[in-house]
C-alpha positions as CSV (number, residue, x, y, z in Angstrom):
1,X,127.8,-7.7,201.3
2,X,125.2,-6.6,198.8
3,X,127.9,-7.0,196.0
4,X,128.8,-10.5,197.1
5,X,125.1,-11.5,197.1
6,X,124.6,-10.1,193.6
7,X,127.7,-11.8,192.4
8,X,126.5,-15.2,193.8
9,X,123.1,-14.6,192.3
10,X,124.7,-13.9,188.9
11,X,126.9,-17.0,189.1
12,X,123.8,-19.1,190.0
13,X,121.9,-17.7,187.0
14,X,124.7,-18.4,184.6
15,X,125.0,-22.0,185.9
16,X,121.2,-22.5,185.6
17,X,121.2,-21.2,182.0
18,X,124.1,-23.3,181.1
19,X,122.5,-26.5,182.5
20,X,119.2,-25.7,180.8
21,X,120.9,-25.1,177.5
22,X,122.9,-28.4,177.9
23,X,119.6,-30.3,178.7
24,X,117.9,-28.8,175.7
25,X,120.8,-29.8,173.4
26,X,120.6,-33.3,174.9
27,X,116.9,-33.6,174.1
28,X,117.6,-32.4,170.5
29,X,120.3,-35.0,170.1
30,X,117.9,-37.7,171.2
31,X,115.3,-36.5,168.8
32,X,117.8,-36.2,166.0
33,X,119.0,-39.8,166.7
34,X,115.4,-41.1,166.1
35,X,115.4,-42.2,162.5
36,X,112.1,-41.8,160.6
37,X,110.8,-43.7,157.6
38,X,107.8,-42.5,155.7
39,X,106.5,-45.6,153.9
40,X,103.6,-45.2,151.5
41,X,101.5,-47.3,149.2
42,X,99.8,-44.9,146.8
43,X,97.7,-46.4,144.0
44,X,96.8,-43.1,142.4
45,X,99.3,-40.6,143.8
46,X,97.0,-38.9,146.4
47,X,98.6,-40.6,149.4
48,X,102.1,-40.1,148.0
49,X,101.6,-36.3,148.0
50,X,100.7,-36.4,151.7
51,X,103.7,-38.7,152.4
52,X,106.1,-36.2,150.7
53,X,104.8,-33.5,153.1
54,X,105.3,-35.8,156.1
55,X,108.8,-36.6,155.0
56,X,109.5,-32.9,154.8
57,X,108.0,-32.2,158.2
58,X,109.9,-35.1,159.9
59,X,113.2,-35.1,157.9
60,X,112.4,-38.7,157.3
61,X,113.3,-41.0,154.4
62,X,110.5,-41.5,151.9
63,X,109.9,-45.1,150.6
64,X,107.2,-45.9,148.1
65,X,105.7,-49.4,148.4
66,X,105.5,-50.7,144.8
67,X,103.3,-53.7,144.0
68,X,104.9,-56.6,142.0
69,X,101.7,-56.4,139.8
70,X,100.8,-52.7,139.4
71,X,97.1,-51.8,140.0
72,X,95.1,-50.8,136.9
73,X,92.1,-48.4,136.9
74,X,89.9,-51.5,136.6
75,X,91.6,-53.0,139.6
76,X,90.7,-49.9,141.6
77,X,87.0,-49.7,140.6
78,X,85.3,-49.7,144.0
79,X,81.9,-50.2,142.3
80,X,83.0,-53.5,140.7
81,X,82.6,-56.4,143.1
82,X,85.1,-58.4,141.1
83,X,87.8,-55.7,140.9
84,X,91.2,-56.7,142.4
85,X,91.1,-54.0,145.0
86,X,87.6,-54.9,146.2
87,X,88.5,-58.6,146.4
88,X,91.7,-57.9,148.4
89,X,89.8,-55.6,150.8
90,X,87.2,-58.4,151.4
91,X,89.8,-61.1,151.9
92,X,92.1,-59.8,154.6
93,X,94.4,-62.9,154.2
94,X,95.4,-61.7,150.7
95,X,99.1,-60.6,150.5
96,X,100.0,-59.0,147.2
97,X,103.7,-59.1,146.4
98,X,106.0,-56.0,146.8
99,X,108.6,-55.3,144.1
100,X,111.0,-53.3,146.3
101,X,112.5,-53.4,149.8
102,X,113.6,-50.8,152.4
103,X,117.4,-50.9,152.9
104,X,118.4,-51.1,156.5
105,X,114.9,-51.1,157.9
106,X,116.2,-52.0,161.3
107,X,117.7,-48.5,161.7
108,X,114.3,-46.8,161.8
109,X,112.6,-46.2,165.1
110,X,109.5,-44.5,163.8
111,X,107.5,-45.4,160.7
112,X,104.8,-43.2,159.3
113,X,102.7,-45.6,157.2
114,X,100.5,-44.2,154.5
115,X,97.8,-45.8,152.3
116,X,94.5,-45.1,150.6
117,X,91.4,-46.4,152.4
118,X,89.8,-49.3,150.5
119,X,86.5,-50.3,151.9
120,X,87.1,-48.8,155.4
121,X,90.5,-50.3,155.9
122,X,94.1,-50.4,154.6
123,X,94.9,-52.4,151.4
124,X,96.4,-55.8,152.2
125,X,99.6,-54.8,150.4
126,X,100.3,-52.7,153.5
127,X,100.1,-55.9,155.6
128,X,102.6,-57.5,153.2
129,X,104.9,-54.6,153.8
130,X,104.7,-54.9,157.6
131,X,105.2,-58.7,157.5
132,X,108.3,-58.2,155.4
133,X,110.3,-56.7,158.4
134,X,110.8,-57.0,162.1
135,X,108.6,-54.3,163.5
136,X,108.9,-55.3,167.2
137,X,109.1,-52.1,169.3
138,X,108.9,-49.8,166.3
139,X,106.5,-46.8,166.6
140,X,104.0,-46.9,163.7
141,X,102.0,-43.9,162.9
142,X,99.4,-44.7,160.2
143,X,97.9,-42.1,157.9
144,X,95.6,-42.4,155.0
145,X,93.7,-40.6,152.2
146,X,90.2,-41.5,151.3
147,X,87.6,-40.6,148.6
148,X,84.8,-40.9,151.2
149,X,85.4,-43.9,153.5
150,X,86.3,-43.3,157.1
151,X,89.5,-44.6,158.6
152,X,87.4,-47.6,159.9
153,X,89.2,-50.7,161.1
154,X,92.6,-49.9,159.5
155,X,94.8,-50.0,162.7
156,X,93.1,-53.1,163.9
157,X,93.7,-54.8,160.6
158,X,97.3,-53.7,160.5
159,X,98.2,-54.8,164.0
160,X,97.7,-58.4,162.9
161,X,100.8,-57.9,160.8
162,X,102.9,-56.1,163.4
163,X,101.6,-57.3,166.8
164,X,104.6,-56.1,168.8
165,X,104.8,-52.6,167.2
166,X,103.6,-49.5,169.0
167,X,100.7,-48.0,167.0
168,X,99.8,-44.4,167.4
169,X,96.3,-43.3,166.4
170,X,95.8,-43.3,162.6
171,X,94.1,-40.5,160.7
172,X,92.7,-39.6,157.2
173,X,94.7,-36.6,155.9
174,X,92.9,-35.3,152.8
175,X,93.7,-32.0,151.2
176,X,96.3,-31.0,153.8
177,X,98.7,-28.1,153.4
178,X,102.3,-28.4,154.6
179,X,101.3,-26.4,157.7
180,X,98.5,-28.8,158.4
181,X,100.9,-31.7,158.2
182,X,103.5,-29.9,160.3
183,X,100.9,-29.4,163.1
184,X,99.8,-33.0,162.9
185,X,103.3,-34.4,163.0
186,X,104.0,-32.3,166.2
187,X,100.7,-33.6,167.7
188,X,101.5,-37.3,167.4
189,X,105.0,-37.3,168.9
């Protein structure tokens, strides 16, 4: 009787482990089926460096948002009230043109969206990017770099251009190692 009980217990354990393994593989398949785009506007390269680490951490496709009219150093002079970047930050209706497009944007479920902070918000070229695609139901995870400004009103200002997207909390990611990015990516899922 004791042998029969132990045999039944062993069979039950094997079935339990097999089911748990199958469930885990199913969850991995769902996670793998989620396609990730890491889209970044980087005027001086700082934000692109972070985006590359996020693409590595997520296995996502990296896309650099390129302006039709590239930004010069003078355009980015935050101390100059007539600089292009300053004027665009003040006039949230500005929509600078983008020179390139994401192929098959519709295939992506999750978009990590990177940009530098200009006057406590995202540059309006990021709004142009969002308005160029159907973002309904897409998960958007904003990230930024900054020379001193806080994340500020960035998400609020971006939601105007993607009102039916699902925004996760945004964050400034300055001077992050790959390990820092890996931890952050796991925390926002």
